C-alpha positions in Angstrom: -0.1 0.2 -0.1 1.2 3.7 -0.7 3.3 5.2 2.0 1.9 9.0 2.8 5.0 11.2 3.2 3.6 13.5 6.0 5.1 12.3 9.4 3.9 14.3 12.5 3.8 12.4 15.7 1.7 13.5 18.8 4.7 13.5 20.9 6.9 15.6 18.6 3.9 17.9 18.2 3.5 18.4 21.8 7.1 19.5 22.4 7.9 21.2 18.9 5.0 23.0 19.0 5.5 24.9 22.4 2.5 23.2 24.3 -0.2 23.4 21.6 -3.7 23.0 23.0 -7.1 22.5 21.6 -8.8 25.0 19.5 -12.4 24.4 20.8 -13.9 25.8 17.4 -11.7 23.5 15.6 -12.7 20.6 17.7 -16.4 21.3 17.1 -15.9 21.5 13.6 -14.6 18.1 13.5 -16.6 16.3 15.8 -19.9 18.0 15.0 -19.6 17.6 11.3 -22.1 15.7 9.5 -20.3 12.3 8.3 -18.9 12.5 4.7 -17.9 9.7 2.7 -15.0 9.8 0.2 -12.1 7.7 -1.2 -10.1 6.0 1.2 -7.6 8.2 3.0 -3.9 6.9 4.0 -2.7 8.7 7.3 1.2 8.2 7.8 1.9 7.3 11.3 5.5 8.2 13.0 5.0 8.2 16.6 7.5 8.4 19.1 6.3 6.3 22.3 8.9 6.3 25.2 12.1 4.9 23.9 10.3 3.3 21.1 8.3 3.9 18.0 5.4 3.3 15.7 5.7 3.8 11.9 3.6 3.0 9.0 0.3 3.8 7.7 -3.6 3.6 9.0 -6.2 3.5 6.2 -9.7 4.8 6.6 -12.8 4.8 4.1 -12.6 8.6 3.7 -15.0 9.5 6.6 -14.8 12.6 8.2 -15.6 13.0 12.0 -15.8 10.4 14.5 -14.6 7.2 13.2 -16.4 3.8 14.2 -14.8 0.4 13.6 -16.2 0.0 10.1 -14.3 3.2 9.0 -10.9 1.5 9.5 -10.2 -0.4 6.5 -6.2 -0.9 6.5 -3.0 -0.8 8.3 0.8 -1.4 7.9 2.6 -0.7 11.2 6.0 -1.3 12.4 6.2 -1.6 16.5 9.8 -0.6 17.7 10.6 -1.4 21.2 13.8 -1.6 23.4 16.0 -4.4 21.4 12.7 -5.7 19.4 10.3 -4.9 16.7 7.4 -6.7 14.7 5.0 -5.6 11.9 1.5 -5.7 12.1 -0.6 -5.6 8.8 -4.3 -5.8 8.0 -3.5 -8.0 5.2 -3.1 -10.9 7.7 -1.7 -11.7 11.1 -3.1 -9.0 13.2 -6.7 -7.4 13.9 -7.9 -4.2 15.8 -10.7 -3.0 18.2 -12.0 0.5 18.2 -14.2 1.5 21.2 -15.7 5.0 22.0 -15.9 8.1 20.4 -12.2 9.2 20.7 -10.8 8.5 17.0 -11.7 11.5 14.8 -10.7 12.4 11.3 -10.2 15.4 9.2 -8.9 15.4 5.3 -5.3 15.9 6.6 -5.2 14.3 10.1 -6.1 11.6 12.1 -6.6 12.4 16.0 -7.4 10.7 19.1 -8.8 12.3 22.3 -6.6 11.0 25.2 -8.6 13.0 27.6 -11.9 11.4 26.4 -14.4 10.4 29.4 -16.0 7.2 27.5 -13.3 4.7 28.3 -12.3 4.6 24.6 -9.3 2.9 22.9 -8.0 1.9 19.5 -6.1 -1.1 19.7 -4.1 -3.3 16.7 -2.8 -6.5 17.7 -1.3 -9.7 16.5 -3.8 -12.5 16.1 -1.4 -14.8 17.8 -1.6 -15.3 20.8 -4.6 -12.8 20.1 -6.6 -9.8 21.4 -5.9 -9.1 24.9 -3.2 -11.5 25.4 -0.7 -8.7 26.3 1.7 -9.4 23.0 2.5 -7.6 20.1 0.2 -4.7 20.0 -0.2 -0.8 19.4 -2.6 0.8 21.6 -4.0 4.4 22.1 -6.2 4.5 25.2 -8.1 7.0 27.6 -9.0 5.1 30.6 -9.8 1.5 29.7 -8.2 -1.3 31.5 -7.3 -3.0 28.4 -4.0 -1.4 28.1 -1.8 1.2 29.7 -3.4 4.8 29.6 -1.9 6.8 27.1 0.2 5.3 24.1 1.7 1.7 24.2 3.7 0.3 21.8 4.7 -3.6 22.6 6.5 -5.6 19.9 7.2 -8.2 22.4 5.2 -8.9 25.5 3.8 -5.9 27.9 6.0 -7.3 30.8 9.3 -7.5 29.0 11.7 -4.6 28.4 10.8 -4.0 24.8 7.4 -2.8 25.7 7.3 1.2 25.7 4.7 3.6 27.2 3.9 7.2 27.2 1.1 9.3 29.1 -0.9 11.6 26.9 -3.7 13.9 27.2 -5.8 16.1 25.1 -6.3 15.8 21.5 -3.3 14.5 19.7 -2.2 14.0 16.1 -1.9 10.2 15.4 -1.2 10.1 11.7 -1.2 12.7 9.0 -2.2 12.6 5.0 -1.1 15.2 2.3 2.0 16.9 1.8 5.2 16.2 3.6 5.7 19.0 6.2 7.7 17.9 9.6 6.3 19.6 12.6 9.6 20.9 13.8 9.5 23.1 10.6 6.1 24.5 11.2 7.1 25.2 14.7 10.4 27.0 13.8 8.3 29.1 11.3 6.4 30.5 14.2 9.3 31.4 16.3 11.1 33.2 13.3 8.0 35.2 13.0 8.0 36.2 16.4 11.7 37.3 16.1 10.7 39.2 13.2 8.1 41.2 15.3 10.6 41.8 17.8 12.9 43.1 15.3 10.4 45.3 13.9 9.8 47.0 17.3 13.6 47.9 17.7 13.5 49.5 14.4 10.3 51.4 15.4 12.2 52.6 18.4 15.2 53.9 16.8 13.0 55.8 14.4 11.3 57.4 17.4 15.0 58.2 18.9 16.1 59.9 15.8 12.8 62.1 16.0 14.0 63.2 19.4 17.4 64.1 18.5 19.8 60.9 18.5 23.2 61.8 17.3 22.7 65.5 18.5 23.9 67.5 21.7 22.0 67.0 24.7 22.4 70.7 25.4 22.1 73.1 22.4 19.8 76.0 21.1 16.6 76.1 19.3 16.4 74.3 16.0 14.3 72.4 13.7 14.8 70.8 10.2 14.1 67.7 7.8 15.8 64.8 6.3 15.7 61.7 4.5 16.8 58.3 5.8 17.8 55.0 4.2 17.9 51.6 5.5 14.5 52.4 7.0 13.5 54.7 4.0 11.8 57.8 5.7 11.0 61.4 5.3 11.2 63.1 8.5 11.1 66.5 10.4 12.0 67.2 13.9 13.4 70.0 16.2 13.6 71.4 19.7 12.2 74.4 21.5 13.2 76.0 25.0 10.0 76.7 26.9 12.3 78.1 30.0 16.4 78.3 30.1 15.8 74.9 32.1 12.8 73.4 30.2 13.1 72.2 26.6 10.4 70.1 24.2 11.5 68.1 21.6 9.4 66.4 18.8 9.2 65.3 15.4 7.2 63.1 12.7 8.2 60.7 10.0 6.8 58.7 7.1 8.4 55.9 5.2 8.8 52.0 4.8 11.5 49.4 5.5 11.9 45.7 5.5 13.3 43.1 8.0 13.6 39.6 7.6 10.1 38.2 7.5 8.4 41.4 7.8 7.7 44.4 5.0 6.4 47.6 6.6 4.9 49.4 3.4 3.8 52.3 5.2 5.2 53.7 8.5 4.0 56.9 9.9 5.1 58.0 13.4 5.4 60.7 16.0 7.4 61.4 18.9 7.7 64.0 21.6 9.8 64.8 24.7 10.0 67.2 27.7 13.7 67.6 28.9 14.8 69.2 32.0 18.5 70.7 31.9 19.2 73.0 34.8 21.8 75.1 33.1 22.4 77.1 36.5 24.0 74.3 37.9 26.8 74.9 35.6 28.6 73.2 32.8 28.4 69.8 34.5 25.1 68.9 35.8 22.4 66.5 35.7 19.4 66.2 33.4 16.2 64.4 32.7 13.8 63.6 30.2 10.3 61.7 29.4 9.3 60.7 25.9 6.3 59.4 24.3 6.0 57.9 20.8 3.3 56.5 18.5 3.1 54.9 15.1 0.9 53.5 12.5 2.1 50.5 10.3 0.9 48.6 7.3 2.7 45.5 7.5 3.2 42.3 5.5 4.2 39.3 7.3 6.0 36.1 5.8 6.3 32.8 7.7 8.8 30.5 5.9 9.0 26.7 6.3 10.4 23.6 4.5 7.9 20.9 3.4 10.4 18.2 2.5 9.6 18.7 -1.2 9.7 22.5 -1.7 9.9 25.6 0.3 6.5 27.1 1.6 5.5 30.2 2.8 2.6 31.8 4.7 2.0 35.4 3.6 -0.4 37.8 5.5 -1.1 41.6 5.7 -2.6 43.5 8.5 -2.1 47.0 10.4 0.0 47.9 13.5 0.0 50.4 16.1 3.1 51.0 18.3 3.1 53.0 21.5 6.0 53.7 23.5 7.1 55.8 26.8 10.6 56.3 27.9 12.1 58.0 31.0 15.9 59.0 30.9 18.3 60.2 33.7 21.7 61.4 32.8 24.7 63.7 33.1 26.1 66.3 30.8 29.4 68.1 30.8 30.3 70.9 28.6 34.0 69.9 28.6 35.0 73.0 26.7 33.3 75.3 24.1 33.9 72.7 21.6 33.1 69.5 23.7 29.9 68.0 25.3 29.9 64.5 26.7 27.1 62.8 28.2 26.0 59.6 29.9 22.6 58.2 30.7 20.3 55.6 32.0 16.9 55.1 30.8 13.8 52.5 30.9 11.1 52.3 28.2 8.1 50.3 27.7 6.7 49.7 23.8 3.6 48.0 22.9 3.0 46.8 19.4 -0.7 45.9 18.7 -1.1 43.9 15.5 -4.5 43.4 14.1 -5.3 39.9 13.1 -5.1 38.2 9.6 -5.3 34.9 8.0 -2.4 33.5 5.7 -3.1 32.9 2.1 -4.1 29.1 1.8 -2.8 27.0 -1.2 -0.2 24.4 -2.4 2.6 26.9 -1.4 1.1 27.0 1.9 -0.4 23.7 3.0 -0.2 24.6 6.8 -1.8 28.1 6.6 -2.2 30.2 9.9 -4.9 31.9 11.2 -3.3 34.9 13.4 -5.6 36.7 15.9 -5.1 40.4 17.2 -2.3 40.6 19.8 0.0 43.0 21.6 3.8 42.5 21.7 5.3 44.2 24.7 9.1 45.0 25.5 10.7 46.5 28.5 14.1 47.9 27.8 16.5 49.1 30.1 19.7 51.0 28.6 23.2 52.5 29.3 24.1 55.2 26.9 26.9 57.4 26.3 27.7 60.3 23.6 30.4 62.6 22.8 30.3 65.9 20.3 33.3 67.7 19.3 33.5 70.8 16.8 36.4 70.8 14.6 37.4 74.3 13.8 34.4 76.4 12.9 32.7 74.3 10.3 32.9 70.6 11.3 30.9 69.0 13.9 31.2 65.2 14.9 29.2 62.9 17.3 29.6 59.4 18.4 27.2 57.4 20.3 26.8 54.2 21.8 24.6 52.0 24.2 23.8 48.6 25.8 20.4 47.8 25.7 18.7 45.0 28.1 15.4 43.5 26.7 13.5 42.2 29.9 11.4 39.2 29.4 9.7 40.5 26.1 6.0 39.3 25.9 4.7 38.1 22.5 1.2 38.6 21.4 1.7 36.1 18.3 -1.0 33.0 19.0 -1.6 31.5 15.4 -3.9 28.5 14.9 -2.5 26.0 12.6 -3.9 22.9 11.7 -6.4 23.2 14.4 -3.8 24.0 17.2 -3.1 27.2 19.1 0.7 27.6 19.2 2.3 29.9 21.8 6.2 30.5 22.4 8.2 32.1 24.8 10.6 35.0 24.2 13.5 34.9 26.6 15.2 38.1 28.0 18.2 39.2 25.6 21.1 41.9 25.2 21.3 44.2 22.0 23.7 47.3 21.4 22.9 50.7 19.6 26.1 52.4 17.9 26.0 55.6 15.8 27.5 58.7 14.6 26.9 62.1 13.0 29.0 64.3 10.9 27.7 67.9 10.4 28.8 70.9 8.2 28.0 74.5 9.2 27.2 76.2 6.2 26.5 79.5 8.2 25.8 80.3 12.1 22.3 79.0 11.5 22.2 76.1 8.9 24.0 72.9 9.6 23.8 69.9 6.9 24.5 66.3 8.6 25.2 62.9 7.5 24.1 60.4 10.0 24.4 56.6 10.5 23.0 54.3 13.5 23.3 50.4 13.9 21.1 47.9 15.8 23.6 45.0 16.8 21.2 42.2 18.2 21.1 38.5 18.5 21.3 36.5 15.1 17.8 35.2 15.5 16.4 38.7 16.1 18.4 40.2 13.3 20.8 43.5 13.4 20.0 46.5 11.0 21.7 49.6 9.8 20.0 53.0 9.2 21.3 56.1 8.0 20.6 59.4 6.2 21.0 63.3 5.9 19.2 66.1 7.1 19.5 69.9 7.6 18.9 71.9 10.6 18.0 75.7 10.9 18.8 77.4 14.1 16.6 79.9 15.4 
């Protein structure tokens, strides 16, 4: 009989998909659907059970929904245990017993509800010595006494070392039909998409900082200007205005687009504002503080890529994102000389990225399409930063800056449902760095033209990026 290529074991699925749980709506659709007859369906089985496994095929008559004994029309399974193996086929030498309503089928999956309350089980066993003899069997069971609860593979006898057992709960995939897609690949694609959304937040935060004078002096006069950015393409305007000798308001807005691995932001429109306290009456070396807020609207296109074993697959989806952030900064600035300024600071920021829900396009190029509900990504970042500015002669102004950022327990709002299972992941804390510089030319005492570059150096799975541009500032 033909061997179906897809191999998705319930044990592997449970671990690799990061604790998937039953989607009740999907379960209702499977269990409550009216029975439908179709051509036979061959479900490939590759199930790890303890230190053993069950590999092969189970064939049904094509019924969708709860299966009965008459719906199982064939099998060809190899039972592997510790130091022993045996093969059971429906063509002779073995038989089966199905009790209860816990075995269900979809067009692509054969599933068993190990948490069923009806004492149901599905047993395939050699006819010699026979059913319930305790020898040469594969059994998936709820609470019946015919075999151990959970999954059992017994190539010899239940009492010898070859017998392997695994406790199971909930609805688990027993076999799959259709295109070959390893479960681990699907799980990895969800993790990669989560990292792409995290990298998206880092870029958004950097663009907000640029609108608030990143690469520029802490203590300087009123000015405003416009510029164009590259890497993350943007047209922007920003400036600062002193309300009093000690209080200054900063702000800006931009519009543009950028791409990261896994995400293409075709529209990014953002604003940022800050209030800075710089008590100049304390002298050239003094503390300062700042509180900032930011917001952005984005049209985002996400891509989730995975290998099917036959060809690359990709899930594509488009949606709208909204990002909001707040940051508090405390620092020390020193006007070392009329030509030199140095500053150090610590800051704490919290950013929310609200992603609207979307459904991936379904087709041969994406056999495991994801339904992504609305969710919020949250990131808390503690930072230590330093910068230095120097004026060369009367015209050339240079600034360098850098910082260490600690992303503390980021929270992902990505909870896609794939093949009836809701999948979640855990994002660990990580450290990344920001480095940058600016070179300005003072055309006259009011106009300065700048070129700047800034980089995010992040762990490889999150992705580093470089951004730069030119702008002109007018002092008033």
